[in-house]
C-alpha positions, -999 to +999 in steps of 0.1 A: -398-079-088-393-113-104-401-117-140-428-143-133-446-120-109-445-092-135-459-114-162-487-124-138-496-088-132-494-079-169-517-108-177-542-096-151-542-061-164-543-069-201-567-099-200-600-085-212-630-108-215-652-099-245-684-118-248-709-119-277-732-099-255-707-071-251-700-071-289-737-069-296-743-041-272-713-022-285-725-025-321-760-013-313-746+016-292-725+027-322-755+025-344-775+046-319-747+072-319-750+074-356-787+081-352-800+049-368-838+048-365-850+032-332-874+009-351-845-003-372-824-009-340-853-028-326-855-051-356-817-056-357-815-064-320-846-087-322-864-069-293-901-079-292-910-045-278-897-011-286-896-002-249-866-025-244-847-008-272-856+026-260-847+018-224-813+005-233-802+028-261-822+060-259-796+075-235-770+075-264-791+099-285-800+120-255-763+126-247-756+134-284-784+160-284-771+175-252-736+177-265-747+194-298-768+219-279-739+228-257-717+233-287-744+255-303-746+276-271-708+279-270-708+293-305-736+318-296-717+329-265-685+336-284-702+357-311 
């Protein structure tokens, strides 16, 4: 493979587009993972209705609860 072709492929693989929207969504997802109150997230994100915040970020807290319950069940099964 020629060097130029390799560089083109590497550029394609490593070129990641990060927009302000992606950064905003990532920041709010991380806050939801840390169990920040949903009303606080609504305020930070500027959503007019809590439904928007809940629809987009509620899945994060649900997954966290499921993972903690599985861990708890594992510890009970081992005992």
